[in-house]
C-alpha positions in Angstrom: -4.0 -47.6 -20.6 -5.0 -46.7 -17.1 -2.3 -45.9 -14.5 -2.3 -48.4 -11.7 -1.9 -46.8 -8.3 -0.9 -49.9 -6.5 1.3 -52.9 -7.4 -0.7 -55.7 -8.9 1.8 -58.4 -8.0 4.8 -58.9 -5.8 8.0 -60.0 -7.5 10.1 -60.3 -4.4 11.5 -63.7 -3.4 8.9 -64.3 -0.7 7.8 -67.9 0.0 4.3 -68.8 -1.0 2.3 -70.3 1.9 -0.8 -71.3 0.0 0.3 -74.9 -0.5 -2.0 -77.6 0.7 -1.2 -79.1 4.1 -1.9 -82.4 5.7 -5.4 -82.1 7.2 -4.4 -84.4 10.0 -2.0 -81.8 11.3 -2.8 -78.5 12.9 -3.2 -75.7 10.4 -0.3 -73.4 11.2 0.9 -70.5 9.0 4.7 -70.1 9.2 5.8 -66.7 10.2 7.3 -64.5 7.4 11.1 -64.4 7.2 13.2 -61.5 8.2 13.9 -60.8 4.5 10.2 -60.8 3.7 9.6 -58.3 6.5 12.4 -56.0 5.3 11.1 -56.3 1.7 7.6 -55.4 2.8 8.8 -52.5 4.8 10.9 -51.2 1.9 7.9 -51.5 -0.4 5.7 -49.6 2.0 8.2 -46.8 2.5 10.2 -46.5 -0.7 8.2 -48.4 -3.3 11.2 -50.6 -4.0 12.3 -54.1 -3.0 15.5 -55.4 -1.6 16.8 -56.4 -5.1 17.2 -52.7 -5.8 20.0 -52.6 -3.3 21.7 -55.8 -4.3 24.4 -53.9 -6.2 25.2 -50.5 -7.4 24.1 -51.4 -10.9 20.7 -52.5 -9.6 20.4 -49.4 -7.5 21.0 -47.2 -10.5 19.0 -49.1 -13.2 16.2 -50.7 -11.2 15.7 -48.0 -8.6 16.9 -44.5 -9.5 16.2 -44.7 -13.3 12.9 -46.6 -12.9 10.4 -44.6 -15.1 7.6 -43.0 -13.1 4.8 -40.6 -14.0 6.0 -37.0 -14.1 2.7 -35.4 -13.3 3.4 -34.6 -9.6 6.9 -33.3 -10.5 5.4 -31.0 -13.0 3.0 -29.5 -10.4 5.9 -29.1 -8.0 7.9 -27.3 -10.8 5.1 -24.9 -11.7 4.4 -24.0 -8.0 8.0 -23.4 -7.3 8.3 -21.2 -10.3 5.2 -19.3 -9.2 6.6 -18.8 -5.7 9.9 -17.4 -7.1 7.9 -15.0 -9.3 6.5 -13.5 -6.1 9.7 -13.8 -4.1 12.0 -11.9 -6.5 10.2 -8.5 -6.2 9.9 -9.0 -2.4 12.6 -10.9 -0.4 15.2 -10.7 -3.2 14.7 -6.9 -3.1 13.5 -6.5 -6.7 10.9 -3.9 -5.6 13.7 -1.9 -3.9 16.4 -2.3 -6.5 17.3 1.4 -6.4 17.6 1.4 -2.6 19.5 -1.9 -2.3 22.0 -1.5 -5.2 21.8 2.1 -6.2 23.9 3.8 -3.6 27.7 3.4 -4.4 28.7 4.2 -0.8 26.7 1.4 0.7 28.7 -1.4 2.2 28.4 -4.9 0.7 29.2 -8.3 2.3 29.9 -10.7 -0.5 31.1 -14.2 0.3 34.1 -13.7 -2.0 35.5 -10.4 -0.7 36.6 -9.2 -4.1 33.1 -9.5 -5.6 31.4 -6.2 -6.5 27.9 -5.7 -7.7 27.3 -4.4 -11.2 26.0 -0.8 -11.7 22.3 -0.3 -10.8 21.0 -0.6 -14.4 22.8 -3.9 -15.0 21.6 -5.2 -11.6 18.1 -4.4 -12.8 18.7 -6.5 -15.9 20.1 -9.3 -13.8 16.9 -9.3 -11.7 14.8 -9.2 -14.9 16.6 -12.3 -16.2 16.1 -14.0 -12.9 12.4 -13.3 -13.0 12.2 -14.5 -16.6 13.9 -17.7 -15.7 11.4 -18.3 -12.9 8.6 -17.7 -15.3 10.1 -20.2 -17.7 10.3 -22.7 -14.9 6.7 -22.2 -14.0 5.5 -22.5 -17.6 8.0 -25.2 -18.6 9.1 -23.0 -21.5 12.7 -23.7 -22.8 13.0 -25.3 -19.4 16.8 -26.0 -19.3 17.6 -22.5 -20.4 15.1 -20.9 -18.0 16.3 -23.0 -15.1 19.9 -22.2 -15.9 19.1 -18.5 -16.2 17.3 -18.5 -12.8 20.0 -20.5 -11.0 22.9 -18.5 -12.3 21.4 -15.1 -11.6 20.0 -16.2 -8.3 23.3 -17.5 -7.0 25.1 -14.4 -8.2 22.7 -12.1 -6.2 22.9 -14.5 -3.3 26.7 -14.5 -3.1 26.8 -10.7 -3.3 25.4 -10.2 0.2 25.9 -12.5 3.1 24.0 -10.2 5.4 20.8 -11.1 3.6 21.3 -14.9 3.9 18.8 -17.1 5.6 17.9 -20.8 5.4 15.1 -20.4 2.9 17.0 -18.1 0.5 19.7 -20.8 0.4 17.0 -23.5 -0.1 15.6 -21.6 -3.1 19.0 -21.6 -4.8 19.3 -25.4 -4.2 15.8 -26.2 -5.5 16.4 -24.1 -8.7 19.7 -25.9 -9.3 18.0 -29.3 -8.7 15.2 -28.6 -11.1 17.7 -27.7 -13.8 18.9 -31.3 -13.9 15.5 -32.9 -13.8 13.0 -33.7 -16.5 10.2 -31.7 -14.8 9.2 -30.2 -18.2 8.2 -33.6 -19.8 4.7 -33.2 -18.5 2.3 -30.2 -18.5 4.7 -27.6 -20.0 4.9 -25.5 -23.1 7.9 -27.6 -24.1 5.9 -30.8 -23.9 3.1 -29.1 -25.9 5.4 -27.8 -28.6 7.5 -31.0 -28.9 5.6 -33.9 -27.2 7.9 -36.5 -25.7 7.3 -40.2 -26.3 5.9 -40.5 -22.8 5.5 -38.3 -19.8 7.6 -40.3 -17.4 10.7 -39.2 -15.6 13.4 -41.2 -13.8 12.6 -41.9 -10.1 15.7 -40.0 -9.0 14.0 -36.7 -10.0 11.6 -37.2 -7.1 14.2 -38.7 -4.8 16.6 -35.7 -4.9 13.8 -33.2 -4.2 12.5 -35.2 -1.3 16.0 -35.7 0.0 16.6 -32.0 0.0 13.5 -31.4 2.1 14.5 -34.3 4.4 17.8 -32.4 5.0 15.8 -29.2 5.6 13.6 -30.7 8.2 15.8 -33.3 9.8 19.0 -31.3 10.2 16.9 -28.4 11.5 15.5 -30.8 14.1 19.0 -32.1 15.0 20.2 -28.5 15.5 17.3 -28.0 17.9 18.5 -30.9 20.1 20.5 -28.5 22.3 20.0 -26.9 25.7 19.4 -23.5 24.2 16.3 -24.7 22.3 15.0 -27.4 24.6 15.2 -25.1 27.6 13.0 -22.6 25.8 15.5 -19.7 25.5 15.4 -19.2 21.7 11.8 -18.0 21.1 10.4 -16.5 24.3 6.9 -14.9 24.4 6.0 -16.3 21.0 2.9 -17.9 22.6 1.2 -14.5 22.8 0.6 -14.5 19.1 -3.0 -15.3 18.2 -2.2 -18.6 16.4 -1.3 -20.1 19.8 -4.5 -19.0 21.6 -6.0 -22.5 21.8 -2.8 -23.8 23.4 -2.3 -20.8 25.6 -5.9 -21.1 26.9 -5.1 -24.7 28.1 -1.4 -24.6 29.0 -0.7 -21.0 29.8 1.9 -18.8 28.0 5.1 -20.2 29.6 4.2 -23.9 29.0 3.0 -23.1 25.4 6.4 -21.5 24.7 8.2 -24.5 26.1 6.1 -27.5 25.1 4.5 -26.3 21.8 7.0 -23.9 20.4 10.2 -25.5 21.4 9.6 -29.2 22.2 7.0 -29.9 19.6 8.9 -27.8 17.1 12.0 -30.0 17.6 9.9 -33.2 17.4 8.2 -32.1 14.3 11.4 -31.2 12.4 13.1 -34.5 13.3 10.2 -36.8 12.5 7.9 -35.3 9.9 9.6 -36.6 6.8 9.6 -40.1 8.1 5.9 -39.9 8.7 5.4 -38.4 5.2 7.4 -41.3 3.6 5.3 -44.0 5.4 2.0 -44.4 3.7 0.0 -45.2 6.8 0.9 -41.9 8.5 1.3 -39.7 5.4 -2.1 -38.0 5.6 -1.8 -37.2 9.3 1.8 -35.9 8.7 0.5 -33.7 5.9 -2.1 -32.2 8.1 0.5 -31.3 10.8 3.0 -30.0 8.2 0.3 -27.9 6.6 -0.7 -26.4 10.0 2.9 -25.9 10.9 3.7 -23.9 7.7 0.5 -21.9 7.7 1.2 -20.9 11.3 4.7 -19.8 10.3 3.3 -17.7 7.5 1.5 -15.7 10.2 4.3 -15.7 12.8 7.3 -14.6 10.8 8.2 -12.4 7.9 9.7 -15.2 5.8 8.2 -14.5 2.5 7.3 -17.5 0.3 9.1 -20.1 2.5 6.0 -21.7 4.0 4.3 -21.8 0.6 7.3 -23.4 -1.1 7.3 -26.1 1.6 3.6 -26.6 1.2 3.8 -26.8 -2.6 6.3 -29.7 -2.3 4.4 -31.8 0.2 2.4 -33.6 -2.6 5.7 -35.1 -3.9 5.3 -37.6 -1.1 2.1 -38.9 -2.6 1.4 -40.9 -5.8 3.3 -39.8 -8.8 0.0 -39.5 -10.7 -2.1 -37.8 -8.1 -2.7 -34.7 -10.3 -4.3 -36.8 -13.0 -7.2 -37.6 -10.7 -8.2 -34.0 -11.0 -8.5 -34.2 -14.8 -11.2 -35.7 -16.9 -11.0 -39.4 -17.1 -10.3 -39.5 -20.8 -7.3 -37.3 -20.4 -5.9 -39.2 -17.4 -6.1 -42.6 -19.1 -4.4 -41.7 -22.3 -1.6 -39.4 -21.3 1.1 -42.0 -21.0 0.6 -43.3 -24.6 -0.3 -46.8 -23.5 2.8 -47.3 -21.4 1.8 -49.1 -18.2 3.4 -47.5 -15.2 2.7 -49.0 -11.8 3.2 -47.0 -8.7 5.7 -48.6 -6.4 6.2 -51.6 -8.6 9.7 -51.5 -9.9 9.8 -55.1 -10.8 7.1 -54.7 -13.5 9.4 -52.3 -15.1 12.3 -54.7 -15.7 15.2 -53.0 -17.2 16.4 -54.8 -20.3 20.1 -54.2 -20.0 20.8 -55.9 -23.3 19.0 -53.2 -25.2 21.0 -50.4 -23.6 24.4 -49.3 -24.7 27.3 -49.5 -22.3 27.8 -45.8 -22.8 24.3 -45.1 -21.5 24.9 -47.3 -18.5 28.1 -45.6 -17.6 26.5 -42.2 -18.0 23.7 -43.2 -15.6 26.2 -44.5 -13.1 28.3 -41.3 -13.2 25.1 -39.2 -12.8 24.2 -41.2 -9.7 27.7 -40.8 -8.3 27.3 -37.0 -8.7 23.9 -37.1 -7.1 25.1 -39.2 -4.1 28.1 -36.8 -3.8 25.6 -33.9 -3.6 23.6 -35.7 -1.0 26.7 -36.3 1.1 27.7 -32.7 0.7 24.3 -31.6 2.0 24.7 -33.8 5.0 28.3 -32.5 5.6 27.9 -28.8 5.2 25.8 -28.1 8.3 28.6 -29.7 10.4 31.6 -28.4 8.4 32.3 -25.5 10.7 35.5 -27.0 12.0 37.0 -26.3 8.6 35.7 -22.7 8.2 36.5 -21.5 11.7 37.0 -17.9 10.6 33.2 -17.7 10.2 32.5 -18.9 13.7 31.6 -16.6 16.6 29.2 -17.4 19.4 27.5 -19.6 16.9 29.0 -21.8 14.2 29.2 -20.6 10.6 27.2 -18.2 8.6 23.4 -18.2 9.0 21.9 -20.1 6.0 23.4 -23.4 5.1 23.6 -24.6 8.7 19.8 -25.1 8.9 19.9 -23.9 12.5 16.6 -22.0 12.1 15.5 -19.8 15.0 17.9 -21.5 17.4 19.6 -18.2 18.3 17.8 -15.0 19.2 19.9 -11.9 19.2 19.4 -8.6 21.0 21.8 -5.8 20.2 21.6 -2.7 22.4 24.7 -0.7 21.3 26.8 -0.4 18.2 29.8 1.9 18.7 32.0 2.7 15.6 35.0 4.8 16.6 37.3 6.2 13.9 40.7 7.5 15.1 43.2 9.4 13.1 46.5 7.5 13.4 48.6 10.7 12.9 46.5 12.6 15.5 44.9 10.2 18.0 43.0 13.1 19.6 40.9 13.3 16.5 38.1 10.8 17.2 34.9 10.5 15.2 31.9 8.3 15.5 30.0 6.7 12.6 26.2 6.2 12.7 25.8 2.4 12.6 23.3 2.4 9.8 24.9 5.1 7.6 26.1 2.6 5.1 24.0 -0.6 5.6 20.4 -1.4 6.3 20.9 -4.3 8.8 23.1 -5.2 11.8 23.9 -8.8 10.7 27.6 -7.7 10.4 27.7 -7.0 14.1 27.6 -10.8 14.8 30.2 -12.0 12.3 33.9 -11.2 12.3 34.3 -11.6 8.5 31.5 -9.1 7.9 33.0 -6.7 10.5 36.3 -6.7 8.5 34.4 -6.0 5.3 32.4 -3.2 7.0 35.5 -1.5 8.4 37.1 -1.6 5.0 34.0 -0.1 3.5 34.0 2.8 6.0 37.7 3.5 5.3 37.0 3.6 1.5 34.2 6.0 2.0 36.3 8.2 4.2 39.1 8.2 1.7 36.7 8.8 -1.2 35.1 11.8 0.3 38.3 13.5 1.6 40.5 15.7 -0.6 43.3 13.8 -2.2 45.9 15.8 -0.3 44.1 15.4 3.1 43.1 11.7 3.1 43.5 10.6 6.7 45.2 7.4 7.8 42.6 6.0 10.2 42.0 3.2 12.7 38.5 1.8 13.2 37.3 0.2 16.5 34.0 -1.6 17.1 32.3 -1.7 20.5 29.3 -3.9 20.0 27.0 -5.2 22.8 24.8 -8.2 22.2 22.8 -10.7 24.1 22.0 -14.2 22.7 19.0 -16.1 23.9 18.3 -14.0 27.0 21.8 -13.8 28.4 23.6 -10.8 29.8 24.5 -8.1 27.3 28.2 -8.3 26.6 30.8 -7.3 24.0 31.3 -9.6 21.0 34.5 -8.0 19.6 37.5 -6.7 21.5 37.0 -2.9 21.5 40.8 -2.2 21.6 41.5 -4.0 18.3 41.9 -1.9 15.1 39.6 -3.9 12.8 41.5 -2.6 9.7 44.6 -4.3 10.9 43.0 -7.3 12.6 44.0 -10.7 11.2 41.2 -12.7 9.7 41.3 -16.0 7.8 38.4 -18.2 6.7 40.1 -21.3 8.2 41.5 -20.0 11.4 39.7 -19.0 14.7 39.3 -15.3 15.1 41.3 -14.2 18.2 39.6 -10.8 18.6 36.1 -12.3 19.0 35.4 -12.3 22.7 34.0 -15.6 24.1 30.5 -16.0 25.3 30.5 -15.7 29.1 28.9 -19.1 29.8 29.5 -18.8 33.5 26.6 -16.4 33.7 24.2 -18.4 31.5 22.7 -20.3 34.4 21.5 -17.0 35.9 18.8 -16.6 33.2 16.4 -18.9 35.0 17.1 -17.5 38.5 18.6 -14.1 39.0 17.6 -12.4 35.7 14.0 -13.7 35.8 13.6 -12.8 39.4 15.1 -9.3 39.1 13.2 -8.6 35.8 9.8 -9.5 37.5 10.7 -7.3 40.5 11.7 -4.2 38.5 8.9 -4.4 36.0 6.5 -4.6 38.9 7.5 -1.1 40.0 5.4 0.5 37.2 4.5 0.2 33.6 7.4 2.3 32.6 10.3 0.9 34.6 13.1 -1.2 33.0 16.1 -3.2 33.7 19.3 -3.9 31.6 21.8 -6.7 32.5 25.4 -6.3 31.6 28.5 -8.6 31.7 32.0 -7.5 31.0 35.6 -8.7 30.9 38.4 -7.8 33.3 40.2 -4.7 32.3 37.5 -3.4 29.9 35.4 -0.3 30.6 31.9 0.5 29.6 31.3 4.2 28.9 27.6 5.0 29.1 25.3 8.0 29.1 22.1 8.3 31.2 19.4 10.1 29.3 17.7 13.1 30.9 14.3 11.4 30.4 15.3 8.7 32.9 15.1 8.9 36.7 15.6 6.6 39.7 18.6 5.2 37.8 20.8 2.8 39.8 23.7 0.5 39.1 23.9 -2.8 41.1 26.8 -5.2 40.9 25.5 -8.8 40.8 28.9 -10.6 40.6 32.5 -9.4 40.5 34.1 -6.0 41.3 33.8 -2.8 39.3 35.1 0.8 39.5 32.5 3.4 38.8 33.3 7.0 37.9 31.2 9.8 36.4 32.5 12.3 33.9 31.3 15.5 32.2 31.6 13.9 28.7 32.5 10.6 27.2 36.3 11.1 27.1 36.5 13.9 29.6 38.1 14.0 33.0 36.6 11.5 35.4 35.3 12.5 38.8 36.3 10.6 41.9 35.6 6.9 41.5 34.1 4.3 43.7 34.7 0.6 44.0 31.5 -1.6 44.0 31.5 -5.2 44.9 28.9 -8.0 44.7 25.5 -6.8 46.0 26.5 -3.0 46.2 24.6 -0.3 44.4 24.9 3.3 43.5 22.6 6.0 42.1 23.4 7.5 38.7 22.6 11.1 37.9 20.9 11.8 34.6 22.3 13.8 31.8 26.0 12.8 32.2 28.4 10.1 31.1 29.9 7.6 33.4 32.4 4.7 33.2 32.2 1.2 34.7 35.5 -0.7 34.6 35.7 -4.3 35.6 38.6 -4.9 37.9 40.0 -8.1 39.4 40.8 -11.4 37.7 37.1 -12.4 37.0 34.4 -11.0 34.7 31.7 -9.0 36.3 28.0 -8.7 35.8 25.7 -5.9 36.9 22.4 -4.3 36.1 20.9 -0.9 35.5 17.4 -0.2 36.7 15.4 3.0 35.7 12.1 4.6 35.1 11.3 6.4 31.9 9.9 9.8 32.8 8.8 10.7 29.2 6.6 7.6 28.9 5.2 8.1 32.4 4.2 11.7 31.6 2.6 10.7 28.3 0.6 8.0 30.1 -0.5 10.6 32.8 -1.5 13.1 30.2 -3.3 10.8 27.8 -4.2 7.9 29.9 -2.7 4.4 29.5 -2.3 3.8 25.8 -4.3 0.9 24.5 -2.0 -1.0 22.3 -3.6 -1.6 19.0 -3.6 -5.3 18.0 -2.6 -6.0 14.4 -5.1 -7.7 12.1 -5.2 -11.4 12.4 -5.2 -12.0 8.7 -4.2 -8.9 6.8 -4.5 -10.6 3.5 -5.7 -7.5 1.7 -2.7 -5.4 3.0 -0.3 -8.2 2.0 -1.7 -8.4 -1.5 -1.5 -4.7 -2.0 2.0 -4.6 -0.7 3.0 -7.4 -3.0 1.3 -5.7 -5.9 3.1 -2.5 -5.2 6.4 -4.3 -5.0 5.7 -6.0 -8.3 4.8 -2.8 -10.1 7.8 -1.0 -8.8 10.0 -4.0 -9.8 8.6 -3.8 -13.3 9.5 -0.1 -13.4 13.0 -0.7 -12.2 13.6 -3.4 -14.9 12.1 -1.3 -17.6 14.2 1.8 -16.6 17.3 -0.4 -16.6 16.6 -1.5 -20.1 16.0 2.0 -21.2 19.2 3.2 -19.7 21.3 0.4 -21.3 19.7 0.7 -24.7 19.1 4.4 -25.1 20.9 6.1 -22.2 17.7 7.3 -20.6 18.6 8.4 -17.0 17.4 6.0 -14.4 15.4 7.6 -11.5 16.4 6.5 -8.0 14.8 7.1 -4.6 16.8 8.3 -1.6 16.8 6.1 1.5 16.4 9.1 3.8 13.2 10.1 2.1 11.8 6.5 2.0 12.6 6.1 5.7 10.9 9.3 6.6 7.7 8.1 4.8 
């Protein structure tokens, strides 16, 4: 039987107004009741009527377990599996397994501090199982086992390294887990071909939970953007210079494009797009905007398959049977084995409770309780940071499950790692910041800083002779700027991180607060001074610093800089030059607001904030090396990247995939036959 796309009758309790009336009276049609309007609205937006919400039993049986066509869900399943097949060799690091998991000295940042990655060959097998699970999801082959395999291995790798977390990697894990519990394999899958089900319908909740997850993705991301940092345009400055914004930039200019299109429209889009997708009248227009939004993101950011995963799930908001329109008519009319399913007409699918066992009814209710608990958890987690205060810093929580995408832009100019021998404090060593890790995410989070300090200590102890293993203290002096503010310290540089207290539920006392009193200077002083200094030449620069009372910045002026000056903007500082970083200081000078001093190149100097209030100051300089190169070779013309480097991206993905296959194959050979597993060195790869 054909699948009806629209309800053929209305079974709601609306009053019929087609009764004959007295011809002597004026022909007036009574207005619809409030209940009728609500019922009509629910039908247009959700496909259900008010009777679905009359009781929890009606909600479960009449609404969530209403059988609907599984065709659209099958397409979403296949596209998600395909996206994960591409993602695993790329963003999950499958193509660089040897670099990511092969060096035992590398520092890891697991959520559970006691977690340790398996040896490299077994990590290769884990990745191989994850990829196999994604392939099974795409093909619908042994679907439950494949989805469970993918979800288990994915979450294991995910939990092993917080420094690699982002919103879309968290989303992939959630989607894989959701698909595990759905019947997405009942249609267009190897499982359905090998063992055909009685029909190709699925419970409506299979669609609902996926659409709800994307609702959380968009809507909560929009709510997180309803803050001064985003609406004032601080988070993503200068993004308008990308070629995708050229039409807007040509009309509005760069600054207004950044503010109105990137920030304001981005916030409006996130908070409203799902509502427009749900409502049939605006669905197509919302799809157009959503498609443009994600395609632009695929060009703007290196976020892997995230835009494509979002695009692949947009059709879930359309008819459950839309894919059948692409098939020959004979196939599309017989696929449901004569079971008449009407889109949006739950009343035509009356649930005969008398034919169902009480056990089945209870099971469905418990399943729905679990689903609703999951929905509440997803709404709660982005705002749960008052419980996990140990993960808070200048922002709340770990980046990932909060959905605060792109709200905070970080700039880190200095990472100082000082190792001091406790038995001989004069023995001081400095660790190269990227010696044991590939990213600087740990510099923004106290929990990761504790893990990194412990890793450095273990490496020192491991490499020192047993009789000479030192007892060390480790101090971090890290300077960051968030959303265009002054550069300032994030951790107290006088706290030994190895002994610093940390708890996941208590505030971290050694995280220094953000100096909000200087935030207002971004629009006035910082912008004015930046424009002034950059106007000197193409090779001049400015650096804005803020510091706390009693703390000292020790800095070095490179010999390739000249015309270097230090100007105090607010507060009082003591400036002193020295022959080396810890050497004897030369006579000092007190500088107050508005005062400046010239800085000689090639020597260290110290700037100490004195007085009861924080200070802020700026360095201005000209880079001699770049100036000479420009004079010798002429002004360098900056080569613009290709607008659509699709060929390069394809070759890069192909290279990652082939290397991933080699890693998995080598892992199997090692585990089965003891064949040594080749491994690249990071130093050689970086040099290439």
